[in-house]
C-alpha positions as CSV (number, residue, x, y, z in Angstrom):
1,M,33.9,-97.9,-67.3
2,Q,32.9,-98.5,-70.8
3,R,29.6,-98.4,-72.5
4,S,26.9,-100.1,-69.8
5,A,29.9,-101.6,-68.2
6,L,32.3,-101.5,-66.0
7,L,35.3,-102.5,-67.3
8,V,38.7,-102.7,-65.3
9,G,41.3,-104.4,-64.4
10,A,41.5,-104.5,-60.7
11,G,41.9,-108.5,-60.4
12,I,45.0,-109.2,-62.4
13,L,48.0,-109.4,-60.4
14,A,51.4,-107.6,-60.9
15,A,53.8,-110.0,-63.0
16,L,57.1,-110.8,-61.7
17,V,59.5,-111.2,-64.2
18,F,62.2,-113.5,-63.3
19,A,63.6,-115.2,-66.1
20,C,66.9,-116.2,-67.0
21,T,67.9,-114.6,-70.0
22,P,65.0,-112.3,-70.9
23,P,65.9,-110.2,-73.7
24,P,66.6,-106.2,-72.9
25,P,65.0,-104.0,-71.5
26,V,63.2,-101.4,-73.8
27,A,63.2,-97.6,-72.5
28,P,59.8,-96.3,-72.3
29,P,58.7,-93.8,-74.6
30,A,58.8,-89.8,-74.3
31,P,55.7,-88.9,-72.8
32,P,53.2,-87.1,-75.4
33,P,53.0,-83.4,-75.0
34,L,49.8,-83.2,-73.0
35,A,51.4,-84.8,-70.0
36,M,52.3,-81.3,-69.3
37,A,48.8,-80.2,-68.5
38,G,49.3,-80.4,-64.7
39,A,52.6,-78.2,-64.8
40,G,52.4,-75.7,-62.0
41,L,49.7,-77.2,-60.0
42,T,49.8,-78.5,-56.6
43,C,46.8,-80.0,-55.0
44,N,46.5,-81.9,-52.1
45,G,50.3,-80.8,-51.2
46,G,51.7,-82.4,-54.6
47,N,52.6,-81.7,-57.7
48,P,51.3,-84.2,-60.7
49,T,53.6,-83.1,-63.4
50,T,55.8,-86.1,-62.7
51,F,53.5,-88.4,-62.5
52,L,51.5,-87.3,-65.6
53,N,55.0,-87.6,-67.7
54,K,54.8,-91.4,-66.8
55,V,51.7,-91.3,-69.0
56,N,51.8,-93.2,-72.1
57,F,49.5,-94.3,-74.9
58,F,49.2,-98.4,-76.3
59,A,46.4,-100.3,-78.4
60,D,46.4,-103.7,-77.8
61,A,43.4,-105.9,-76.3
62,N,46.2,-108.9,-76.3
63,F,48.8,-107.1,-74.5
64,Q,49.5,-109.0,-70.9
65,P,52.4,-108.8,-68.4
66,G,55.2,-111.6,-68.2
67,R,58.5,-113.3,-67.7
68,G,60.8,-111.5,-70.4
69,I,58.1,-109.4,-72.0
70,Q,58.9,-105.9,-73.0
71,Q,56.6,-102.8,-72.5
72,P,53.8,-102.4,-74.8
73,T,54.7,-100.5,-77.8
74,P,53.3,-96.6,-77.8
75,L,51.0,-95.1,-80.2
76,S,53.3,-93.4,-82.9
77,S,51.0,-90.5,-81.6
78,P,48.7,-89.3,-78.6
79,P,45.2,-90.4,-79.2
80,P,42.5,-87.2,-80.0
81,N,40.9,-87.6,-76.8
82,A,44.5,-87.7,-74.5
83,A,43.9,-84.9,-72.8
84,T,40.9,-86.5,-71.5
85,Y,42.8,-89.2,-69.9
86,L,45.0,-86.8,-68.5
87,Q,43.1,-84.6,-66.6
88,G,41.4,-87.9,-65.4
89,L,44.6,-89.1,-64.0
90,Q,45.8,-85.5,-62.4
91,N,42.0,-85.4,-60.7
92,A,43.0,-89.0,-59.3
93,F,46.1,-87.2,-58.2
94,C,44.6,-84.4,-56.3
95,A,42.2,-86.6,-54.2
96,A,45.0,-88.9,-53.2
97,P,46.9,-88.9,-49.8
98,P,50.0,-87.2,-50.1
99,D,52.4,-90.3,-49.2
100,F,50.4,-92.3,-51.9
101,Q,51.0,-89.0,-54.7
102,T,54.7,-89.4,-53.9
103,A,54.0,-93.6,-54.7
104,L,52.8,-92.9,-58.0
105,S,55.3,-90.2,-58.9
106,S,57.6,-92.8,-57.9
107,L,56.4,-95.4,-60.9
108,D,58.3,-96.0,-64.1
109,A,55.4,-95.8,-66.6
110,V,52.0,-96.0,-66.6
111,W,50.2,-97.0,-69.9
112,I,46.6,-96.2,-71.0
113,N,45.3,-99.0,-73.1
114,T,43.0,-97.4,-75.7
115,A,41.9,-100.8,-77.5
116,P,38.2,-101.6,-77.3
117,C,37.0,-104.3,-75.0
118,A,34.9,-107.4,-76.2
119,S,33.8,-108.2,-72.8
120,G,33.7,-106.9,-69.4
121,N,36.3,-109.8,-68.3
122,Q,38.6,-109.3,-71.5
123,C,38.4,-105.3,-70.0
124,F,39.5,-106.5,-66.9
125,T,43.1,-108.0,-68.3
126,E,43.5,-104.4,-69.9
127,S,44.6,-103.0,-66.3
128,W,47.3,-104.8,-64.0
129,G,50.3,-103.7,-61.8
130,W,54.4,-105.3,-62.8
131,W,57.3,-105.8,-60.8
132,R,59.3,-105.9,-63.8
133,R,62.8,-107.4,-63.1
134,L,65.6,-106.2,-65.8
135,L,68.5,-107.6,-67.2
136,G,71.2,-108.0,-64.7
137,P,73.2,-110.0,-62.4
138,P,71.9,-109.5,-58.3
139,P,71.0,-107.2,-57.1
140,F,68.0,-107.1,-59.7
141,S,66.8,-103.7,-60.3
142,Y,63.1,-103.7,-61.1
143,Q,60.4,-101.1,-62.5
144,R,57.0,-100.7,-61.3
145,I,54.5,-100.3,-63.8
146,V,50.7,-100.0,-64.1
147,G,48.4,-100.2,-67.0
148,L,44.9,-99.1,-66.6
149,S,42.0,-99.6,-69.5
150,A,40.8,-96.6,-71.6
151,S,37.0,-98.2,-70.6
152,L,37.9,-96.9,-66.9
153,W,36.9,-93.5,-68.0
154,S,33.4,-93.5,-68.6
155,T,32.4,-94.6,-65.1
156,T,32.3,-93.6,-61.6
157,Y,33.5,-95.0,-57.9
158,S,30.3,-97.2,-57.3
159,G,30.0,-98.2,-61.1
160,Y,33.5,-99.3,-60.9
161,E,32.7,-101.6,-57.5
162,T,29.9,-102.4,-58.8
163,Q,30.9,-104.1,-62.1
164,L,33.7,-105.6,-60.1
165,T,31.7,-107.0,-57.8
166,Q,29.4,-108.4,-60.3
167,T,32.0,-109.4,-62.3
168,I,33.7,-111.7,-59.7
169,L,30.3,-112.7,-58.2
170,Q,28.2,-113.0,-61.7
171,Q,24.3,-112.4,-61.5
172,S,24.8,-111.8,-57.9
173,G,23.4,-108.3,-58.4
174,I,24.8,-106.1,-55.8
175,T,25.2,-103.0,-55.8
176,Y,27.4,-99.9,-54.8
177,S,25.0,-96.6,-54.1
178,Q,25.2,-93.7,-51.6
179,V,29.2,-92.9,-52.0
180,Q,30.1,-90.2,-49.8
181,P,31.6,-87.3,-50.3
182,V,31.5,-87.9,-53.7
183,D,31.2,-90.2,-56.5
184,D,33.0,-89.4,-59.2
185,L,35.9,-90.6,-62.1
186,P,38.8,-89.7,-60.3
187,T,37.9,-91.6,-57.3
188,A,37.5,-94.6,-59.8
189,L,40.6,-94.1,-61.0
190,L,42.4,-93.5,-57.5
191,A,40.4,-96.7,-56.5
192,A,42.4,-98.5,-59.8
193,L,45.6,-96.7,-59.4
194,A,45.9,-97.8,-55.5
195,H,45.0,-101.4,-56.7
196,E,46.9,-102.0,-58.9
197,V,50.0,-100.2,-57.0
198,G,49.1,-102.8,-54.4
199,H,49.8,-105.5,-56.5
200,I,53.2,-104.4,-56.9
201,R,53.8,-103.9,-53.6
202,W,52.8,-107.8,-52.5
203,F,55.9,-108.8,-54.4
204,E,58.0,-105.8,-53.7
205,W,57.3,-105.9,-49.7
206,G,57.9,-109.5,-50.1
207,V,54.4,-110.3,-48.3
208,N,54.1,-113.5,-50.5
209,S,56.9,-115.0,-49.5
210,N,56.0,-115.4,-45.2
211,P,52.1,-113.9,-44.8
212,L,51.2,-115.3,-41.6
213,N,54.1,-113.7,-40.1
214,Y,53.1,-110.6,-41.7
215,C,52.1,-107.7,-39.1
216,A,51.7,-110.7,-36.8
217,V,51.1,-109.5,-32.8
218,G,50.7,-112.5,-30.6
219,N,48.2,-114.8,-32.2
220,W,47.1,-111.9,-34.2
221,N,48.0,-111.5,-38.1
222,F,46.7,-109.6,-41.3
223,F,45.9,-113.3,-43.0
224,G,44.4,-114.3,-39.9
225,G,40.9,-114.3,-42.2
226,W,42.3,-117.3,-44.0
227,S,42.7,-120.8,-42.6
228,P,47.0,-121.9,-41.8
229,S,46.1,-124.4,-44.9
230,T,45.6,-122.2,-47.2
231,V,48.3,-121.6,-50.5
232,F,49.2,-118.3,-50.3
233,Q,51.3,-118.3,-53.2
234,P,49.5,-117.1,-56.4
235,P,48.4,-119.6,-59.1
236,G,50.4,-119.3,-62.5
237,N,50.0,-120.7,-65.5
238,S,51.7,-122.2,-68.3
239,T,53.9,-119.1,-69.1
240,N,53.8,-117.1,-65.9
241,G,53.6,-118.6,-62.5
242,Y,53.1,-114.7,-61.2
243,W,50.1,-113.7,-63.2
244,R,46.6,-113.6,-61.3
245,D,43.7,-114.4,-63.3
246,L,40.6,-113.0,-62.6
247,L,38.8,-114.7,-59.8
248,T,35.3,-115.0,-61.5
249,P,33.6,-118.2,-61.5
250,N,35.5,-119.8,-64.3
251,G,38.5,-118.6,-62.7
252,R,37.9,-119.9,-59.3
253,A,36.8,-123.3,-61.5
254,H,40.7,-122.7,-62.9
255,V,42.7,-122.9,-60.1
256,R,40.3,-126.0,-57.9
257,N,41.9,-128.8,-57.1
258,P,42.1,-131.0,-60.1
259,V,41.3,-134.0,-57.9
260,T,38.9,-132.9,-54.9
261,R,38.0,-129.5,-56.7
262,K,38.6,-128.1,-53.8
263,Y,39.1,-124.3,-53.8
264,P,42.7,-123.7,-52.9
265,Y,41.7,-120.3,-50.4
266,K,40.0,-121.6,-47.2
267,H,38.6,-118.7,-45.1
268,S,39.2,-119.1,-41.3
269,S,35.4,-119.2,-40.8
270,P,32.4,-120.0,-43.1
271,P,31.1,-119.4,-45.2
272,Q,33.7,-121.1,-47.9
273,M,34.4,-119.8,-51.5
274,D,33.0,-123.7,-52.3
275,D,30.0,-123.0,-50.1
276,I,28.9,-119.9,-52.3
277,D,29.8,-121.5,-55.9
278,A,27.8,-124.7,-55.0
279,Q,24.7,-122.5,-54.7
280,P,22.5,-121.3,-58.6
281,D,23.9,-118.1,-59.5
282,G,21.8,-115.6,-57.8
283,S,19.3,-117.7,-55.5
284,P,18.4,-116.5,-51.8
285,V,20.9,-118.8,-50.3
286,Q,24.1,-117.7,-52.1
287,E,23.0,-114.4,-51.6
288,Q,22.8,-115.2,-47.9
289,L,26.0,-116.6,-47.9
290,I,27.8,-113.4,-49.7
291,Y,25.7,-110.8,-47.2
292,Q,27.8,-113.1,-44.6
293,L,31.1,-112.2,-45.9
294,L,30.1,-108.8,-45.6
295,V,28.2,-108.9,-42.4
296,P,29.3,-111.9,-40.1
297,P,27.4,-113.3,-37.3
298,P,28.9,-112.9,-33.7
299,P,31.4,-114.0,-33.1
300,I,33.3,-114.6,-36.2
301,P,35.5,-110.8,-37.2
302,A,34.5,-108.9,-39.7
303,W,37.6,-109.5,-42.2
304,W,37.3,-107.9,-45.8
305,A,38.4,-104.8,-47.0
306,S,35.4,-105.9,-49.6
307,L,34.2,-109.0,-51.1
308,F,37.1,-108.6,-53.5
309,A,39.2,-109.2,-50.3
310,A,37.6,-112.4,-49.8
311,M,38.9,-114.1,-52.9
312,S,42.7,-114.9,-52.2
313,P,45.2,-113.7,-49.5
314,D,47.1,-111.6,-52.1
315,E,43.7,-109.4,-53.8
316,D,42.6,-109.3,-49.3
317,F,46.2,-107.6,-48.9
318,I,45.3,-105.6,-51.8
319,E,42.0,-104.8,-51.3
320,T,43.4,-103.5,-47.9
321,Y,46.1,-101.2,-49.1
322,K,43.0,-99.9,-51.6
323,F,41.4,-99.4,-48.9
324,K,43.4,-97.6,-47.0
325,V,44.0,-94.9,-49.5
326,L,41.0,-93.9,-50.1
327,T,39.6,-93.8,-46.6
328,D,42.8,-91.7,-45.8
329,G,41.5,-88.8,-43.9
330,S,44.7,-86.9,-45.5
331,G,43.2,-86.9,-48.9
332,G,41.8,-84.8,-51.1
333,S,38.1,-86.6,-50.7
334,P,38.7,-89.4,-48.5
335,L,35.7,-92.0,-48.4
336,T,33.2,-91.7,-45.7
337,S,30.5,-93.6,-46.8
338,A,29.6,-96.4,-49.5
339,T,26.5,-98.5,-49.3
340,I,27.3,-102.5,-50.6
341,T,23.4,-104.0,-51.6
342,V,23.1,-107.9,-51.7
343,P,19.9,-108.5,-52.7
344,R,17.7,-111.4,-51.2
345,G,20.7,-111.1,-48.3
346,T,19.1,-112.2,-45.4
347,S,17.1,-115.1,-44.2
348,G,14.2,-113.0,-44.6
349,G,15.0,-112.8,-48.3
350,S,14.3,-109.0,-48.4
351,G,17.7,-108.1,-49.1
352,G,20.5,-106.8,-46.8
353,T,22.8,-103.7,-47.2
354,A,26.6,-103.3,-45.7
355,N,28.7,-99.9,-45.5
356,I,32.1,-101.2,-44.3
357,I,33.4,-97.6,-44.5
358,V,31.2,-96.5,-41.8
359,D,32.0,-99.5,-39.6
360,Y,35.6,-98.6,-39.8
361,H,34.9,-95.3,-39.1
362,N,33.0,-96.0,-36.7
363,G,35.8,-98.4,-34.6
364,A,33.2,-101.1,-35.9
365,R,35.2,-103.0,-37.6
366,A,38.2,-104.0,-35.4
367,D,40.2,-106.5,-36.6
368,L,39.9,-104.6,-40.3
369,T,41.0,-101.5,-38.4
370,A,43.8,-103.7,-37.7
371,K,45.0,-104.5,-40.7
372,V,44.7,-101.1,-42.1
373,G,46.5,-100.0,-39.4
374,C,49.6,-102.8,-40.7
375,I,49.9,-100.7,-43.9
376,T,52.2,-98.3,-42.6
377,S,53.3,-96.8,-46.0
378,Y,52.3,-96.6,-49.8
C-alpha cells in the first residue's frame, strides 16, 4: 500500500448519479500507450488488453464521485512508473476467475489516483466504485467506473486486509497472515477491484431496493445476519445520498441516530457494533466481542465473509462478492487459507484465531456458503 500502512478505499460506496440536470459527460481520455503492455497475452482464459486500455491516471486527493460530477481530469502524460501500475493490474487480471475477467473488461474506465495520501482514512477515499448515470431521458444509461489509490501498489493481500480491518476497528491489533497459496500484490489488487465492482453491482443488480427478498428461500435470505429492523439504504450526506462513508469509529458515530445514538445496522444475533464500540479500544472485552463475530458460539450462524462485512448490509453483500472472486476455483490462484488473529480474542485472554476461507472450503460455514452461492454471476 503506501509507507507503513495499507491505504485502500475498499470501504467507499459507489456513488449513484441521479441529478436531474447534471452537466454533459466528458468522454474518458485516450488510454496511455503503456496500456498495450498486455497485448497478445492470454492468461486463465482471458486477454487483459481490453481491461488495461481502460486505465487512466490522475492526481487529486480530494476527488470523490457524486451527483453531476465529471470523471477526473487525467494527467497530461502517464506517470514515470505507469508500467509498474499496469503490470500490477495485468497480474491481478490474470489471477481472476474468467467470468470476473469479463466483468473487468466491461468497465468503462479504471482510474489510478497518484495523489499522495496524508492519512490512512484519506487514502481509503481514493478508491471507489461508481455507477454513473449519464444525461438523458429514461431508460437511463450508466457507466461502470472504478478508482484505485496508487498507495495499493506497496502491499500484499495480508497487508491489505490487515490495514483495512485495523482502520475499521482501530487499535484492535487484528492481523491477517499465512495466506495461501500466495500472498502478493496481484491478490491485493484483485481484492480491491472486486470490492469496488461489488459496490457497482449493489446498485446495478438492485440489491439495495428490496434486500430482504434477495436470494430468499423459505425463512432464509442473504441478509439473515441482519435484524429486519435494520435500515438497508446506505446513509448519505448533504451532497450525495448514495456515498458510503468509511465505517471507521468516527464513521459509525456519524450514522448513529442523533437522539438514541444507536447504530442503524443491527445484527440478528449478538454481538452488536454498539456493544463493541462501547468498550475501550483494544480492551480484552472488546476483542472478545470482535472474535465472536468471526467465530460465533453455537447455535449462532457464521454469516460474515470478513469483519468488514459485519459493518453494514451493503458492505456485507460487497465483501461476500469479493470473497467469491478470491476463492473461486476457476481463478488463477484462488485463496485457500488466510489466518485472522484477534489479540485477546478468547475469554482466557490468550488471543484467538479464525480462518474463514479454510472453514468455507471445508463446508464449516453453511450460511456463508449459501450466500456465496447467491452470487451467480460477476
